[in-house]
Each structure stands twice: as C-alpha cells, then as structure tokens.
C-alpha positions as CSV (number, residue, x, y, z in Angstrom):
1,M,-11.1,-24.3,11.4
2,K,-13.0,-22.0,13.8
3,I,-13.9,-24.9,16.0
4,N,-10.3,-26.0,16.2
5,R,-9.2,-22.4,17.1
6,L,-11.9,-22.3,19.8
7,S,-10.9,-25.7,21.2
8,A,-7.3,-24.5,21.4
9,I,-8.3,-21.3,23.3
10,L,-10.4,-23.3,25.7
11,F,-7.6,-25.8,26.2
12,T,-5.2,-23.0,26.9
13,I,-7.5,-21.4,29.5
14,F,-8.0,-24.7,31.2
15,F,-4.3,-25.5,31.2
16,L,-3.4,-22.1,32.7
17,S,-6.1,-22.3,35.4
18,C,-4.7,-25.7,36.5
19,S,-1.0,-24.8,36.5
20,S,-1.1,-21.2,37.8
21,E,-0.4,-20.2,41.4
22,P,-3.5,-19.7,43.7
23,V,-5.0,-16.3,43.2
24,K,-4.8,-14.0,46.1
25,I,-8.3,-13.0,47.2
26,D,-8.9,-9.4,48.0
27,V,-10.5,-9.3,51.4
28,P,-11.7,-5.9,52.7
29,Q,-9.2,-4.7,55.3
30,S,-10.2,-3.4,58.7
31,G,-9.5,0.2,59.6
32,N,-6.7,-1.2,61.8
33,I,-4.5,-1.9,58.8
34,K,-5.0,1.5,57.1
35,N,-4.5,3.4,60.3
36,L,-1.4,1.5,61.2
37,E,0.1,2.0,57.8
38,K,-0.5,5.7,58.0
39,F,1.1,5.8,61.4
40,F,4.2,3.9,60.2
41,I,4.5,6.0,57.1
42,R,4.4,9.2,59.1
43,S,7.0,7.9,61.5
44,E,9.3,6.8,58.7
45,S,8.9,10.3,57.1
46,D,9.7,12.0,60.5
47,S,12.8,9.9,60.9
48,V,14.1,10.8,57.4
49,K,13.3,14.5,57.8
50,A,14.9,14.7,61.2
51,G,18.0,12.9,59.9
52,A,18.2,15.5,57.1
53,V,18.2,18.3,59.6
54,L,21.0,16.7,61.5
55,E,23.0,16.2,58.4
56,K,22.4,19.8,57.1
57,Y,23.7,21.4,60.3
58,K,26.3,18.7,61.0
59,I,24.9,18.1,64.5
60,I,26.7,14.8,65.1
61,Q,30.1,16.2,64.3
62,H,29.4,19.2,66.5
63,L,28.2,17.2,69.5
64,T,31.1,14.7,69.2
65,H,33.6,17.6,69.2
66,L,31.9,19.2,72.3
67,R,32.0,15.8,74.1
68,R,35.8,15.6,73.5
69,M,36.3,19.2,74.7
70,D,34.4,18.4,77.9
71,S,36.1,15.0,78.5
72,G,32.9,13.1,78.0
73,G,30.8,15.3,80.3
74,K,27.7,17.5,79.8
75,K,29.0,21.0,80.3
76,Y,28.9,22.1,76.6
77,Y,26.3,19.6,75.5
78,L,23.6,21.0,77.7
79,L,24.0,24.4,76.1
80,E,23.1,22.8,72.7
81,K,20.4,20.4,73.8
82,D,17.4,22.6,73.7
83,D,18.2,24.0,70.2
84,I,18.7,20.4,68.9
85,T,15.4,19.3,70.4
86,K,13.6,22.3,68.7
87,M,15.2,21.4,65.4
88,I,13.9,17.8,65.6
89,N,10.5,18.9,66.9
90,S,10.1,21.3,64.0
91,V,10.1,18.4,61.4
92,T,8.4,15.7,63.4
93,E,4.8,15.1,64.7
94,G,5.8,15.3,68.4
95,I,4.5,11.9,69.3
96,Y,7.7,10.4,70.5
97,L,9.0,9.5,74.0
98,D,12.5,10.3,73.1
99,Y,15.0,11.1,70.4
100,I,18.4,9.4,70.7
101,L,21.5,10.3,68.7
102,I,24.4,7.9,68.4
103,N,27.7,8.8,66.6
104,K,29.6,6.5,64.3
105,H,31.7,5.2,67.2
106,G,28.6,4.1,69.1
107,D,28.6,6.9,71.6
108,I,25.1,8.2,72.7
109,I,25.7,11.9,72.3
110,Y,22.2,13.2,72.7
111,T,18.8,12.2,74.2
112,N,15.8,14.5,74.7
113,N,14.6,12.8,77.9
114,N,16.6,9.8,79.1
115,E,19.7,11.5,80.5
116,S,21.0,8.2,82.0
117,L,21.9,7.0,78.5
118,F,24.1,10.0,77.7
119,G,27.7,9.2,77.2
120,L,27.2,5.4,77.1
121,N,28.4,3.3,74.2
122,V,26.0,0.9,72.5
123,N,28.8,-1.5,71.7
124,I,29.4,-2.2,75.4
125,G,26.6,-3.9,77.4
126,F,23.9,-3.1,74.9
127,E,24.2,-6.1,72.6
128,T,20.6,-7.3,73.1
129,S,19.1,-3.8,73.3
130,P,17.0,-2.1,70.5
131,L,19.6,0.7,70.5
132,Y,22.3,-1.7,69.4
133,K,20.0,-3.2,66.7
134,C,19.1,0.3,65.4
135,F,22.8,1.2,65.3
136,M,23.7,-1.9,63.3
137,N,20.9,-1.6,60.9
138,R,22.1,1.5,59.2
139,T,21.4,0.9,55.5
140,G,18.1,2.8,55.7
141,V,15.1,3.5,57.9
142,Y,14.8,0.6,60.4
143,F,11.9,-0.5,62.6
144,G,12.7,-2.3,65.8
145,D,9.9,-4.3,67.3
146,V,8.4,-3.7,70.7
147,S,10.8,-4.1,73.6
148,F,12.3,-2.3,76.6
149,I,15.0,0.2,75.8
150,T,17.1,-1.1,78.7
151,P,16.5,-4.1,81.1
152,S,15.6,-1.6,83.8
153,S,13.0,0.2,81.8
154,S,9.2,-0.3,82.4
155,V,8.0,1.4,79.2
156,Y,7.2,-0.8,76.2
157,S,8.4,1.0,73.0
158,L,8.9,0.7,69.3
159,Y,12.0,2.1,67.7
160,I,12.5,3.8,64.3
161,S,16.0,4.7,63.3
162,S,17.5,6.5,60.3
163,P,21.3,6.7,59.4
164,V,22.8,10.1,59.1
165,Y,25.3,10.6,56.3
166,V,27.3,13.8,55.6
167,E,28.8,14.1,52.1
168,G,28.4,10.3,51.6
169,N,30.1,9.3,54.9
170,F,28.3,7.6,57.7
171,H,28.3,9.8,60.9
172,G,25.7,8.2,63.1
173,V,22.1,7.1,63.7
174,L,19.0,8.9,65.0
175,I,16.4,6.8,66.9
176,L,12.8,7.8,67.5
177,Q,11.3,6.0,70.5
178,V,7.5,5.3,70.3
179,D,5.3,4.5,73.3
180,T,3.1,1.5,72.4
181,K,0.1,3.3,73.7
182,K,0.4,5.7,70.8
183,I,0.1,2.7,68.5
184,S,-2.9,1.4,70.4
185,G,-4.5,4.8,70.0
186,V,-4.8,4.3,66.2
187,L,-6.2,0.7,66.5
188,D,-9.8,-0.4,67.0
189,S,-10.8,-0.9,70.6
190,G,-9.6,-4.2,72.0
191,T,-7.2,-5.0,69.2
192,E,-4.1,-6.9,70.2
193,V,-0.9,-7.2,68.1
194,I,0.9,-10.5,67.9
195,S,4.3,-11.4,66.5
196,R,4.6,-14.3,64.0
197,D,5.8,-16.5,66.8
198,G,2.7,-15.9,68.9
199,I,4.1,-13.3,71.3
200,I,1.8,-10.4,72.3
201,R,3.5,-7.1,71.4
202,I,0.7,-4.5,71.9
203,T,-2.4,-4.9,74.0
204,P,-4.7,-2.6,76.0
205,F,-3.5,-4.6,79.0
206,D,0.2,-4.0,79.4
207,N,0.7,-7.0,81.8
208,R,0.0,-9.3,78.9
209,I,2.8,-7.9,76.7
210,F,5.6,-10.4,75.9
211,S,3.3,-13.3,77.0
212,K,2.2,-16.1,74.6
213,Y,-1.2,-15.5,72.9
214,S,-3.3,-18.4,74.2
215,D,-5.3,-19.1,71.0
216,F,-2.4,-18.8,68.7
217,E,-3.0,-22.3,67.3
218,L,-6.3,-21.2,65.9
219,I,-4.6,-19.2,63.3
220,D,-4.2,-20.9,59.9
221,M,-1.0,-19.2,58.7
222,P,-1.1,-20.3,55.1
223,S,-4.6,-18.9,54.8
224,L,-3.6,-15.7,56.5
225,D,-0.7,-15.2,54.2
226,L,-2.8,-15.9,51.1
227,T,-5.7,-13.6,51.9
228,G,-4.3,-11.2,54.5
229,V,-7.3,-12.0,56.8
230,F,-8.3,-15.1,58.6
231,V,-11.5,-15.7,60.6
232,P,-11.7,-19.1,62.5
233,E,-15.0,-20.9,62.0
234,K,-14.8,-23.3,64.9
235,N,-15.0,-20.9,67.8
236,E,-17.8,-19.5,69.8
237,E,-16.3,-16.0,69.8
238,K,-15.6,-14.7,66.4
239,F,-12.0,-13.4,66.0
240,R,-10.5,-11.6,63.0
241,F,-6.8,-12.0,62.4
242,S,-5.2,-9.6,60.0
243,K,-1.7,-9.7,58.5
244,F,0.4,-6.5,58.8
245,E,3.8,-6.0,57.3
246,F,5.9,-2.8,57.1
247,K,9.7,-3.0,56.5
248,D,11.1,-4.9,59.5
249,I,7.8,-5.3,61.2
250,N,5.7,-8.5,60.7
251,W,2.6,-8.6,62.9
252,I,-0.8,-10.3,63.3
253,L,-3.6,-8.0,64.4
254,M,-6.4,-9.7,66.4
255,N,-9.8,-8.2,67.1
256,K,-13.2,-9.5,67.9
257,E,-15.9,-9.7,65.2
258,F,-19.1,-8.1,66.3
C-alpha cells in the first residue's frame, strides 16, 4: 500500500513537471534596474503630490478664470506664476525641466519655463506630441517615452503626467518634463536604453538617440522576457541586456560586461 502511494506521488510530481509552464529563473539584477525603478517611483510620487496641491487650491480653475479675464493674455497669469511654481517645487524633487498645466479644454494655462507654449491648445497641431498623449491618458499617472516636446525642440525628454480632479470632476493634467540626462545619471556608465522595437532612447551620445541599435538582432527576446536578463554568447564583446518595465515604459537596458 505504501509503495502504491509513493508511486502515485512520484507520478504526480513527474506529470506536473512536464505539464507546467517554464519556471522563471531569478537572475541577479544590475544596479541599473534598481536605480531606475527608484527614479520612476519618485517621479510618480512627485506627480501625484503636485497634482494634489493643484487640486487642493483649485489652481486650474483659478488660472482658467484669469485667462478669460485677460482675453487669453498673460497679464494676470504672470502675477500667479511664481507662487504656483513654489507650490509644485515644495512637493517635488526639483529635477524637472518644466512643469506644464493643461486645463480640461486642452489649453496650456501654465508652464514654468517654456513660455512659448502658454495659451496654445493641445488639440490643435499637437496630435503627435507627448503633450497630447499625456492629455489623453488621464486615467492615472502616465509615462510618455522619450521624444521632443515639439518638433522645434532640441531637448530629449521623458514625460510624467497626472490628472487633476476636483470633487470627482476632471479639471486638467499636470505634466512633469524630465531631461534624459537625469535618467542617464542614475545608470551605470555607458548604459544605453533601447525600446522594444530597437530604437535607442537614452545614451551618453545624444546624436544616437532615435537611431536603430545596430546589434538589436543579437537579443533573444523570449529569453530576455523569461529571465529578465540576456547575455549573448557568440560575441567578442560581452553585452548584458536587461528588461525594464514600469507602467507605460517598456525598455531594454544595454551595458558592457566587464
């Protein structure tokens, strides 16, 4: 009887081992992943906290009202700008290129630095811009991948946006603009960030951003997805590819193995 029970247990173990999904192997992560996660978590927190301040003091409604009083100009807005910037700075880490506030109609009613955007509407001529994408993704904190804020810009940026609700009603979106150099600063020296379609998003050499990563075909995507890390064997130089996902961001981090 004991032998039969033992046989049944062994058969069950064998059956499960053959029929179960491949087991994900825990591969030690580089400091890149942990540092990048901390950076994104901090930025997400900053976005939420800043949005809460705007909600508490009804800043969007106030600025929208001032804009109507001034027929779309800057006369009254400029009187409020410094105080609004101080409010946002007080709850964020101060690592951002700009803060941009868009009301529910799509009007850009506040920026900290880029005055040329003030008064424009993201529904008109901004359809391919990160500002429009942030405005449309208003269900929660949204991360927009690296791109130019406008076609005429020369600064590569990431965008974090948070919707602002007052008493349950949508009133607008706050966008935090992040210089890619800030992200490079938390990564290991020489690390490059590649999108899932092989386009370079972050690199120490800005002239390579948005170009195709030349050795993209070396990456075994199924292996990378399974383990989180992939190191090609047939290559003179050892490269380490690490998978990174955070909300809307899906990246591959590449750095040389020493």
